[in-house]
N, C-alpha and C positions, 0 to 999 in steps of 0.2 A: 077606826077609819069608816066602818059601816055607819056608825051612829052620826059621825060628823057630816058625812055626805047627805044623810036623810034630814038632818037638822038644817043644813044650808039650803037644801031643796025646799023645805017648808018655809024658809025665810024669803024665798023668791029668787034665789040665785039660779042663773042658767048653768047648764052643764059645763060650758066653756069656762065660766068664771069659777065654778067649783074645782075643776081640774087644775086651773092655774093657781088657785089659792092653796090647795092641798098638795100641789106638785105631783100629780098623777096624770095618767092619760085619760082621755075622754072615754075610751073603751072600758077602763076600770070603773069609772063613775056610772056608766050605763049598766054594767054587770051588777054592781052593788044595788043600784036603784031597782033592778028587776027582781031581786031576791027578797022574800019575806023574812021576818025575824026567825021563823021556824026553819026555813031553808038555810039560812045563814048559820044557825046553830049546828045543823046536821053537817054542813060543809066543813065547818071548823073542826068538828069532832073527827071527820074523815081525814083531815090533814094531819091530825095528831097521831092517828093510828097507821097511816100508810108508810111504806118503806121508802127510803131515799136511795138514790143511785149509788152514793158513796158509802152506804152502810157496810158492805162487805170489806171495805178498806179502813174501817174505823180504828182497828187495833194498830195497824201500821202507821196511820196518821198520828194516833195518840202517842206511839213510841217516838216518832220524830219530834213531836212537840215537847215531849218530856225531856228528851236528850238535848234538844236545841230550842229553848223557849223563844229565841229571837228570830226563828224562821218565819218568813212571810208566806202568805197564801200563794203568791205567784211561784215561789220556789217549791212549795209542796206540789203544786200543779205540775211543774216540770219534772219533779222526782217520780210522780205517779205515771206520767207518760213514758218516762225512761224505763221504769220497772215493769209496767204493764203495757205492752205494745198495742194491744187490741182495745184499750180503754179509750172511749170517746166521751170527753167531758169538757165543758166550758170552764174558763177561769172564774167567772162569776159564781158558778155552782160550787166550786172548790172554796172560794172566798167565804160564801155563806156557811158552808159546812164546817170550815175551820173555826169560824167565829162561834158557832154553836158548841163545838167541842171544847173550846177554851172556856166557855161559860160552864159547861157541864162538868168538866174536870178541874175547874179553877186553875187554869194555866195562863196567867197573864203574859202578854208579850213583853219581852225585855228589849229595851232600846238603849243604845249608847247615846247619852245626852251630853252635849257640850255645856260646860259650865261657863256662865257669863258673869261678869261683874260690872258694875257701873264705872264709867271712866270719869275721873274728875274733870270739871270744866277747865279749859285751857285759858291762860291769861289773854287779855285783850291784845289784838294785833299779832298773836303768836302764830296762828296757822290758818291756811285756807286750803280747802280740798277741791280737786278738779276732776271732772269725768266727762265722758262723751255719751250721747244717747241717740236714739233713732226712733222715728214714728212713721206710720203710713197715714196720710191725710186725704180726705175726699176733696175733690175740686168741684167747682160749680157746674162743670159739664158732665159730672158723673164719674169721671176717671179718678185715679188715685195717684199720688206722688209720694216718693220716699224722701223724708226730710231728716237731716242730721243736725245735732246741736251740741254745743259745749257749754257746760255750766260751772260756775264757781260759787263757793259758799264760805264765808268767814266762820270758823268753828265756834267762836265765842258768841257772836251776836246772831248767827244764822242769817246774815244779810247775803242776798243772792244776786247773781248776774247770769244771764242766758243770752246766747247768740246762735242763730240758725243759718244753715246753708241748704240749698236744694240740690246739692251734689256732695260727693265725699270730701272730707277735710284733707288738706295737704298740710305739711309742716309749716309752710308760710301762713296758711289760714290760722293755724293754732297760735302762732306767734302774734299775729295781728289781733286775735281775740284776747290774748293775754294783755296786750297793751290797752285794749278797750276796757277790759275788766279793771285794770289798775286805775285808769282814769275815772271809771264809774265809782270805784271805792275811794278814790282820792288818795291812794297810797299803795304800798306794797307790803304784804305780811312777811314775817320773818321766815316762814317755812311754807312750802307748797307740797301737798300730798297727792300723788298720782297713782293710777292703776297702771298695769303693764301694757302700755299702748305703743304700737310699732311706729306711730308718727313721731314719737319722742325718744324711745329707747330702742337701741339695737340689741343689747344683751345686758343681763344682770351681772355676769362675770363674778359670781360668788360674793356679791355685795359691792364690788367696785363697778359702778354703773358705767356702761358705754352708751352715750347718747348719740343721736344722729348729729352729723357735723353741723348742720344748720342750727339745730336747737342748742347744741353745746356752745356755739358762738353767741347765741342770744343769752344763754344762761350766764356766760362770763361777762357779757356787757352789762347785764342787769344785776349781776352779783346775787343770783337767786340760790336759796338753799332748798334742795329736793329731798323728799322721802318717797320711796316706791313701796306700794303695798305688796305683801307676800302673796304668792299665788294661792287661790282658793281661800282667801282670808278677807272677805268683804267687810267683816266687822271693824277692821282697822280704818275703814273709810265709810262708816255707816251713815254719817251726816250727809255726805254727797249722794249716797245711794238713795236715801229718803228724798232728797231734792229731785233726783232724776225721776223717781216715781211720782212725785208731786207735780212736776211739770207735765208729765204724760197724762196723769189722771185729772188734773184740775184745769190746766190751760189748754192742752192740745186735744183732749178727748172731745169728739163730736164737732170740733171747729172746722169750718170749710176754708181751704187754702185758696188764696187768690194770686198773690205775688210775694216773693221772698222779702222785699222791702216793707210791704204792708204787714207781713207776718212779724217781722222784727219790731216794727213800731207797736203792734198789738202786744208783743211780749213785754216791752218796756212799760207800757201802760198797765199790764197785768201785775208786774212787779211792784209798781207804785200803789196799785189799788188793793192787791191781794197778797202776792208772794212775799213782800217785805212788810206788809201792814197788819195782817192778821196775827193774832196771838199764837205763838208757837206752843205746840202741845207739851213739849218737855220743859222749856224754860218758863212757860206761862208769862212771857213778855213779848212785846212787839219788836221784831228784828230792827225796824227802822229807828225805834227809840234807843235800843241798846247800841246800835251802830253809831249814833251821834256821839257817844262816848268812846267807842272803840276806834273810830276814825282818827282820833288824836294819837293813838299808839301805833299807827301804820308808818312805815318808812316813807318819807316824802319822795315824790318823783322829781328828781333834780334835772335830769336830762331827758329830752324827748327823743325817741327813736323813730326814724322814718323807715317804715317797713321796706320800701322799695330799694333802700341801700343795702339790705341784707342779701347775701348771695343765695338767691332762691331758685336759680335756674337748675333744671335737671337735664341731663343728657340722655339721648336715646340713639341707638344704632339704627341707621337706615338699612332696611332690608332690600333684597334684590328686586322686589316688586314695587320699589319706591313707596314704601309705607313704613311707619313706625308703630310700635305697640305702646298703648297707654291704658291702664286699668282694664286689661283683658280685651281691648278693642284695637282694631287697626285703623290708623289715620293716614291719608295719602299726603305725599309731598310732590312737588312738580316733577314731571318726567325728566330724567337725566340727573336727578339729585344723587342717586346711588353711585357710590364708588366704594371700593374695597376698604373696610375700616372706617367709613364715613359716619360721623356722629353729628347730630343737630341738638340745639338747645330748645327745651319746651317749657312753657309756663301756663298754669291754669289761672284764669282771671276770676275775679269775684262775680262776674256776670255769667260764668259757666262756659267760657270759651277756652279752647286750647290754642296757644300761640306757638308757632314753630319758627325758629331762626337758625340761619347758618352759623352765625356768630353770637356770642353771649349778649352783646349790646347792639347787634346788627338789625337790619330791617326784617320784618316778618315775611317769610316766604309762604306760609300757609296758616290759615285760621279755620278752626272747626268748632261747631257746637259740641260740647262734651256729651257723650251718650252714657246713660246710667245702666244700659243693658250690657250683656257680655257676648263676645264672639262676633261682633258686628264689624263690617267694613264701612267706614265713613269716608267717602271719596268726593272730591271736588272735580267736576267735569273739566275744569280748566287744567287740571293736573294730568289729564290723559293726552294733552296736545304737545307736540314738539315745538317749543318756543325758543330753541337755540338758534333759529334762523329767522330772518325777516321774510315777508311774503314773497317778494320777487326772487330772493335767493332760494326759498323753498320750492317755488315753481320751477326754477332752473334745475335744481337738484333732482326733481321728479322727471322733468323732460329729458334729462341726460340718460335715463334708463331705456328710452325708446331708440330705435334705429333712426327713424326720421325725427330728429330732435326739434327741427323747426316746426313741423306739423304738430307735434305734441305740445310745444310751447304755446302755439296759437290756440290749441284746444283747451289747455289749462287756463289761459287768460280769459277765454270765454266763460269757463266755469266760474272764475273769480268775479267776472262782471255780473253773472246771474246770482251768485251766492256770496256776496262780500262778507257777511257776518259769519258764515260757516266755512270759509275757504280752508282753514286749517283742518277742520274735520273732513272736508272733501279730499284734500291732498293726502291726508293720513290714510283714508280708505283706499285711494288709488295706489298709494305706496305699499299698502298691505297686499293688494292683489298682484302687484309687480313682483313682490318677494315670493308669493306662493306659486305663480305661474308665469315666469318671465318669457316663455316661448310663445305664449298666446297674445301678449299685450299689443303687439304691432297689428295683428289681424283684428283684434277687438277695437283698436283705435280707429282703423279705417272704417269698420262697420258703424261705429258710433258717429263718425263725421258724415258718412253717406246717409245715415238715417236721421241726422239732426239731433242726436242724443248728447246732451251736455249736463250730465249729473253723475256723481261718483257712485251713487247707489245703483243706477241703471248700468253704469260701466261694469260694476261688479256682477250684475245679473247677466250681462252679455258674456262676461268671462265664464260664468257657470254654464251658460247655454252652449258656447263653443266647446267647452270641455266635454259636455255630455255628447254633443254631436260627433266629436272626434273619437269618443269611446264607442259610439254606435258603429261608426265606419270601421273602427279597428276590429270589432267583434263580428262583423258581417263575414259569411263564408266566401272564400275566393274560388271562382269557377275558371279552370284553365281551358282555353279555347285553342284547338289545333285543327284548323280548316285546310283540307287538301283538295285541289281541283280534280273533278271526275275525268277519267279516261274514257275512250270509246268502248272498251270492254266493260267498264263499270256501267256505262249507259245501256249496253246490250243486256247486261244482267238485270238491270232495273226494269227494262221493258219486257223481259221474259215473263210469261204468265204460266202458272202450273196447270196440268190437266185436271179437269173436274169431271166426276162421275155423276150419272143421273141418279136422283134420289130413289127411283123405283128399285134399283139393285139393293139398296139398303133395306127397303121395306120388305122385299121378298125374304131376305135373310132373317129379319126379325120375326116374320110370320112363319118361319120354318120351311119355306119353299126354296129348294135349291135346284139349279140347272145342271 
């Protein structure tokens, strides 16, 4: 290291370039450059003779390694801390020390290795492997977006298909992408291999697969043969695992996201240009050339399936606060939708919107942009207004809460004239004040009319003002007054003046003079 640093420095390399080239810090480079060869020799000799922090524990570590050759340095670090409570040592120190002991006493680390064998190439049209993936992409404005994709690969030719979404996949999305992939391939393979994905599979049930109802219906209609990979056994679908990594590392890496449609167009162009055209590292053939032969062995698509005909609606229970839960977020429905046991039908669109319907094929009662965050309340302001009544009926229902209904009706009509676009919000606010303080509303109504105040927010302010004033009057101390007319004797007592003594008498006493 010392020689390399000095040689690079003589060749004109700067410290930053030397550090980057040798993968060391600039501090290390400066330290080595400052030392002369003689100083370096002395320093290296001192490092060989100095004691190490773990030298007192050499025998116990040697015993552990001898008895358990497969022990890791991290486990030895844990055992040391457990046995010696006062020992303060970093894991990296233990790792270096264990490495030296293994070399010193020739104790190689034993590792349990899995035995692999090459899998024979499958016949043409026999199998396709399917998997999902996810990436984080930068946008042009500097923010990032999480993208999800599904990819298919024909096991014989390695011919690929990819489709992306800027939101989580639903079962309906997965079915649609299957149809797009089959059209891209020009046929259906005899077998499809999947990972254990909850979009498709509910339970393995000891080998008897239980699929989601929606995907089971699609499987029966397409007459698809499935194979599900065993848990923690990625080797059984190694081809698709390689494709997922290839998509992330070759297509998506460092690419700037603009729009999901543009992104999918770029993906198809990449498949034609690179993904399916470059020579495959294992087969040493171009997937597109092998696919031209394999395509003839795929099962033809006889019947076209329209995805919208598949029962893809999902039900959600309406909560008491007139919201439903979807992907860990709450979405509002119109006020008054909630009833005990009430359910609505929801559907996620390709454009990233959540549609909510009262009936499966009924009109949409709410539409929200799907949020990719968690724990958020997505609420439409229109859903906070009571739309079960028309405006005239709404005004009448509020006016009926006042004693002078005619005066209240004219007051509310004037508010409607001044705030036609926000009349429901105005009436809702006044209705809220009526529920909270029904005793004060008539007094507040008269004050507002006398002062020319025609606004629900100011009406609410007057209510709070009157409430505070009534509280002040209530808390004020009560002084009882008991006035009695004076009699002649009282007047005589008041007019009586007491006898006053001359001050000289007091002065004589203070001076010690007595008469």
